[in-house]
C-alpha positions as CSV (number, residue, x, y, z in Angstrom):
1,M,-8.4,68.0,116.0
2,S,-9.4,69.8,119.2
3,A,-12.9,70.9,120.0
4,A,-11.7,74.6,119.9
5,A,-10.3,74.1,116.5
6,A,-13.4,72.3,115.3
7,G,-15.5,75.3,116.4
8,S,-13.3,78.0,114.9
9,P,-15.2,78.2,111.5
10,A,-18.5,78.8,113.4
11,R,-16.8,81.4,115.6
12,T,-15.2,83.1,112.5
13,L,-18.6,83.3,110.8
14,A,-20.3,84.6,114.0
15,A,-17.6,87.2,114.5
16,G,-17.7,88.3,110.9
17,F,-21.4,88.9,110.9
18,A,-21.3,90.6,114.3
19,L,-18.9,93.2,113.0
20,D,-21.3,94.3,110.2
21,R,-24.7,95.4,111.4
22,I,-26.1,95.6,107.9
23,A,-25.0,92.0,107.0
24,L,-26.4,90.9,110.4
25,A,-29.7,92.5,109.6
26,G,-29.7,90.8,106.2
27,L,-29.0,87.4,107.9
28,F,-31.8,88.0,110.4
29,M,-34.2,89.0,107.6
30,L,-33.2,86.0,105.5
31,G,-33.9,83.8,108.5
32,L,-37.4,85.2,108.8
33,I,-38.0,84.7,105.1
34,I,-37.0,81.1,105.3
35,V,-39.2,80.5,108.3
36,A,-42.1,82.1,106.5
37,A,-41.5,80.0,103.4
38,V,-41.1,76.7,105.2
39,G,-44.0,77.4,107.6
40,A,-46.3,78.8,105.0
41,P,-49.0,76.1,105.4
42,L,-49.0,76.7,109.2
43,I,-48.8,80.5,109.5
44,S,-50.7,81.6,106.4
45,P,-54.3,83.0,107.2
46,Q,-55.6,80.9,104.3
47,N,-54.4,78.5,101.6
48,P,-54.7,81.0,98.7
49,Y,-55.0,78.1,96.1
50,D,-57.7,76.2,97.8
51,L,-60.9,77.2,96.0
52,A,-63.0,76.2,99.0
53,Q,-61.4,79.0,101.0
54,L,-61.9,81.7,98.4
55,D,-64.8,84.1,97.9
56,I,-65.1,86.1,94.7
57,L,-66.9,88.8,96.7
58,D,-63.5,89.5,98.4
59,S,-61.9,90.3,95.1
60,K,-59.4,93.2,95.0
61,L,-60.0,94.4,98.6
62,P,-57.5,97.0,99.7
63,P,-55.0,96.4,102.6
64,G,-56.7,96.2,106.0
65,A,-60.1,95.5,104.5
66,V,-62.5,93.0,106.2
67,G,-63.9,90.2,104.0
68,V,-67.3,88.8,103.7
69,A,-66.6,86.1,106.3
70,G,-65.1,88.6,108.7
71,H,-61.4,87.9,107.9
72,V,-59.0,90.9,107.9
73,Y,-56.8,91.0,104.8
74,W,-53.8,92.9,106.0
75,L,-52.2,93.2,102.6
76,G,-55.5,93.1,100.6
77,T,-56.6,90.5,98.1
78,D,-56.1,89.9,94.4
79,D,-58.7,89.6,91.6
80,Q,-59.6,86.1,92.7
81,G,-60.2,87.0,96.3
82,R,-56.9,85.4,97.5
83,D,-55.2,86.8,100.6
84,M,-52.0,88.6,99.4
85,L,-50.2,87.9,102.6
86,S,-50.8,84.2,102.3
87,G,-49.9,84.4,98.6
88,I,-46.6,85.9,99.4
89,F,-45.8,83.2,102.0
90,Y,-46.6,80.5,99.5
91,G,-44.8,82.4,96.7
92,L,-41.6,82.6,98.9
93,R,-41.9,78.9,99.4
94,V,-41.8,78.2,95.7
95,S,-39.2,80.8,94.8
96,L,-36.8,79.8,97.5
97,G,-37.3,76.1,96.8
98,V,-36.6,76.6,93.1
99,G,-33.6,78.8,93.7
100,A,-32.1,76.4,96.3
101,M,-32.7,73.2,94.3
102,S,-31.3,74.6,91.1
103,T,-28.3,76.0,92.8
104,I,-27.4,72.8,94.6
105,A,-27.7,70.8,91.4
106,A,-25.8,73.3,89.3
107,L,-23.1,73.4,92.1
108,A,-22.7,69.6,92.0
109,I,-22.5,69.5,88.2
110,G,-20.2,72.5,87.9
111,M,-17.9,71.3,90.7
112,G,-17.4,67.9,89.1
113,I,-16.7,69.4,85.7
114,G,-14.4,72.0,87.1
115,L,-12.4,69.5,89.1
116,L,-12.1,67.3,86.0
117,A,-10.8,70.1,83.9
118,A,-8.2,71.3,86.5
119,Y,-6.9,67.8,87.3
120,A,-6.9,66.3,83.9
121,G,-5.5,69.3,82.1
122,G,-4.4,69.2,78.4
123,W,-7.1,68.9,75.8
124,V,-9.8,67.9,78.3
125,D,-9.3,71.2,80.1
126,A,-9.2,73.1,76.8
127,V,-12.5,71.6,75.5
128,I,-14.3,72.0,78.8
129,M,-13.2,75.7,79.2
130,R,-14.2,76.5,75.7
131,I,-17.7,75.2,76.4
132,V,-17.8,77.2,79.6
133,D,-16.6,80.3,77.8
134,L,-19.2,79.8,75.0
135,Q,-22.1,79.5,77.5
136,L,-21.0,82.5,79.6
137,S,-20.8,84.6,76.5
138,F,-24.6,84.5,76.2
139,P,-27.0,86.2,78.6
140,A,-28.4,83.8,81.2
141,I,-32.0,84.9,80.5
142,L,-31.6,84.2,76.8
143,I,-30.5,80.6,77.4
144,A,-33.3,80.1,79.9
145,L,-35.9,81.6,77.5
146,V,-34.8,79.3,74.7
147,L,-34.9,76.2,76.9
148,L,-38.3,77.0,78.4
149,A,-39.7,77.7,74.9
150,V,-38.7,74.1,74.1
151,L,-39.5,72.4,77.4
152,G,-42.6,74.3,78.4
153,Q,-43.9,75.4,81.8
154,G,-43.4,73.5,85.0
155,V,-41.4,73.5,88.2
156,D,-39.1,70.7,86.9
157,K,-38.6,72.5,83.6
158,I,-37.5,75.8,85.1
159,I,-35.2,74.0,87.5
160,V,-33.5,72.4,84.5
161,A,-33.3,75.7,82.8
162,L,-31.7,77.4,85.8
163,I,-29.2,74.5,86.2
164,A,-28.2,74.9,82.6
165,V,-27.5,78.6,83.0
166,Q,-25.6,78.3,86.4
167,W,-23.3,75.3,86.2
168,A,-20.6,77.2,84.2
169,Y,-20.1,79.7,87.0
170,Y,-19.2,76.9,89.4
171,A,-17.1,75.1,86.8
172,R,-14.9,78.2,86.2
173,T,-14.6,79.0,89.9
174,V,-13.6,75.4,90.9
175,R,-11.2,75.0,88.0
176,G,-9.4,78.3,88.9
177,N,-9.0,77.4,92.6
178,A,-8.2,73.7,91.8
179,L,-5.4,74.7,89.5
180,V,-3.8,76.7,92.3
181,E,-4.2,73.9,94.8
182,K,-2.9,71.3,92.3
183,K,0.5,72.9,92.3
184,K,0.9,72.9,96.1
185,E,3.3,70.6,97.9
186,Y,0.6,68.6,99.8
187,V,-0.8,67.4,96.4
188,D,2.7,66.4,95.3
189,A,3.1,64.5,98.5
190,A,-0.2,62.7,98.0
191,R,0.9,61.6,94.5
192,C,4.2,60.4,95.9
193,M,2.3,58.3,98.4
194,A,0.4,56.7,95.5
195,F,-3.0,58.1,96.5
196,G,-5.6,57.6,93.8
197,Y,-7.2,60.3,91.7
198,T,-10.5,60.3,93.6
199,R,-8.8,60.6,97.0
200,I,-6.5,63.4,95.9
201,V,-9.3,65.4,94.3
202,F,-12.1,64.9,96.8
203,R,-10.1,64.7,100.1
204,H,-7.4,67.2,99.4
205,I,-8.2,69.6,96.6
206,L,-11.9,70.0,96.9
207,P,-12.0,71.0,100.6
208,N,-9.7,73.9,99.8
209,C,-12.0,75.0,97.0
210,L,-15.2,75.1,99.1
211,P,-14.9,78.7,100.7
212,P,-15.2,80.5,97.3
213,L,-17.8,78.0,96.2
214,I,-20.0,78.8,99.2
215,V,-19.8,82.5,98.4
216,V,-20.7,82.0,94.7
217,A,-23.5,79.6,95.6
218,T,-25.0,82.1,98.0
219,V,-25.0,84.9,95.4
220,Q,-26.3,82.5,92.7
221,V,-29.3,81.6,94.8
222,A,-30.4,85.2,94.6
223,H,-29.6,85.3,90.9
224,A,-31.7,82.1,90.3
225,I,-34.7,83.6,92.3
226,A,-34.5,86.8,90.3
227,L,-34.2,84.9,87.0
228,E,-37.1,82.6,87.8
229,A,-39.2,85.7,88.8
230,T,-38.4,87.3,85.5
231,L,-39.3,84.2,83.5
232,S,-42.6,83.7,85.5
233,F,-43.5,87.4,84.9
234,L,-43.0,86.8,81.2
235,G,-45.3,83.8,81.4
236,L,-42.7,81.2,80.7
237,G,-41.8,80.1,84.2
238,M,-44.1,78.7,86.9
239,P,-47.6,77.5,86.1
240,I,-50.6,79.0,88.0
241,T,-50.8,76.0,90.2
242,S,-47.3,76.6,91.6
243,P,-47.2,80.4,91.9
244,S,-43.9,82.1,92.7
245,L,-43.3,85.8,93.6
246,G,-42.7,86.6,89.9
247,L,-46.1,85.1,89.0
248,L,-47.8,87.1,91.8
249,I,-46.3,90.3,90.4
250,A,-47.4,89.4,86.9
251,N,-51.0,88.7,88.1
252,G,-51.4,92.2,89.5
253,F,-49.5,94.1,86.8
254,T,-52.6,94.7,84.7
255,H,-54.4,96.3,87.8
256,L,-51.7,98.9,88.5
257,L,-53.2,101.6,86.4
258,S,-56.6,101.1,88.0
259,G,-55.1,101.8,91.5
260,K,-54.9,98.3,92.7
261,Y,-51.2,98.6,93.5
262,W,-51.0,96.1,96.3
263,I,-51.5,93.1,94.1
264,S,-48.1,93.6,92.5
265,V,-46.3,95.9,94.9
266,F,-46.3,93.7,98.0
267,P,-45.0,90.6,96.2
268,G,-42.4,92.9,94.5
269,I,-41.3,94.2,97.9
270,A,-41.0,90.6,99.2
271,L,-38.9,89.6,96.2
272,L,-36.7,92.7,96.6
273,V,-36.1,92.1,100.3
274,T,-35.3,88.4,99.7
275,I,-32.7,89.1,97.0
276,V,-31.1,92.0,99.0
277,S,-30.9,89.8,102.1
278,I,-29.3,86.9,100.3
279,N,-26.8,89.3,98.6
280,L,-25.9,90.9,101.9
281,V,-25.2,87.5,103.4
282,G,-23.2,86.5,100.3
283,D,-21.1,89.7,100.3
284,R,-20.3,89.2,104.0
285,L,-19.3,85.6,103.4
286,R,-17.0,86.8,100.6
287,D,-15.2,89.1,103.1
288,I,-15.0,86.5,105.8
289,F,-13.6,83.8,103.5
290,N,-11.0,86.2,102.0
291,P,-7.6,85.0,103.4
292,R,-6.4,88.6,103.6
293,L,-9.1,89.3,106.2
294,Q,-8.9,86.2,108.3
295,S,-6.7,87.9,110.9
296,H,-9.3,90.7,111.2
297,F,-12.1,88.2,112.1
298,A,-10.0,85.9,114.2
299,A,-11.3,85.4,117.7
């Protein structure tokens, strides 16, 4: 393969985003959010969960207020005197981490199950797809609530719950695309050459199923973050020692009526911008990977 051919996917993605300013803005914003989350310990004004750095006299200060020690709290503080800007950076770190880890694990599980169903066919396919249909018939939040009620709070618990509600989406997507690929001539040729099951599935069928999987995974990251935030807001998600954006919103909800809006509103805005940015990127990837639009994005 030539160097030009090898670089074509990157050029296609770049061209696709360059033609849509809204998607490009979403990609830029998502990049800033990821940098803020990864670099939270370095760029945050304080560690909001280090008790030695907190002062109860700084409790519920409005945005732009100066604390007892002379620090400026640009987004205010919560009822514990924690800097809201720092809390949002650390909350993004937890929310993005949980969303990404649960999505990757669910993708791997769903991908394997979907490929098995498509290639094996027969009763194996029928049983797997009935299980998938059964799970997808229930609201995702209901399944997660039941699981967390049994497992309890914790980062690992909520990741398990999110994996349980996501894998079926990938299984159905992979199975549908793999059934199409399975009937193509290159798969028949691979069988005639006596290639093994593993080689046919992972070296021939799976690569052609990846584009739609990437799109689904991108959208599901946003869905996982929103679901985790909902569960944490309800008190069933993250513990107070690992606060996400949903938990930050919940902490300030009781203060809204007293006028301390910033404790909930700013984390809510951060959550909204994160989800919208990911969805904008996912929507653009869907358009780019659509075969009918490939000629439009071609360099």
